[in-house]
C-alpha positions, 0 to 999 in steps of 0.5 A: 093191225092185230092185237094178241096176248100171252099170259105166263103164270110165273108162280107155277112156271106155266101158261095161264089157260082159261083167262078171260080178256076184254079189249076196250077202246077209249071214246069220248065217254070212256072205254067201250068194250069191242072184243073178248076172248079166253086164253087157250091151253098155251095161255095165248089169244092169237087175235084179240082184235082183227084189222077191221076192229082197230084204229089208232088210239088208246085201248084197255085190256082187262085180264080176269086174273082173280077168277083164274087163281080162284079156279086153281084154288089160289088166293090173289091180291089182284082181281083184275089187271088193266093194261092201257096201251096206245096204238099209233100205227094201225098197220102194225101187230101189237102183242101185249104179254102178261107175266103173272103171279098171285101177288104181282104182274108185269107187262111190256110191248112184245113182238 
């Protein structure tokens, strides 16, 4: 199983490059960081988690969108976006896209 993401800045109509993304796995004591990456020029991280890093369970992706907007001279309402998702079939690929603007966002399970 692998996990990837793609962030599109819908206000600018282009990919959101340079966004730090942290992946955490839910443990008994809370969420534990297991990986991090920064989106490329196309707003993508092609492999947030590799097959040997993932098991079935709950995960949280934290997108540092406040720094992204600040770096572009924009104000934003959300300093971070947290997306919590469940991996049920570790053999599958999971894609967690983020559609982003300074004052809103949406996500869905991609392919």
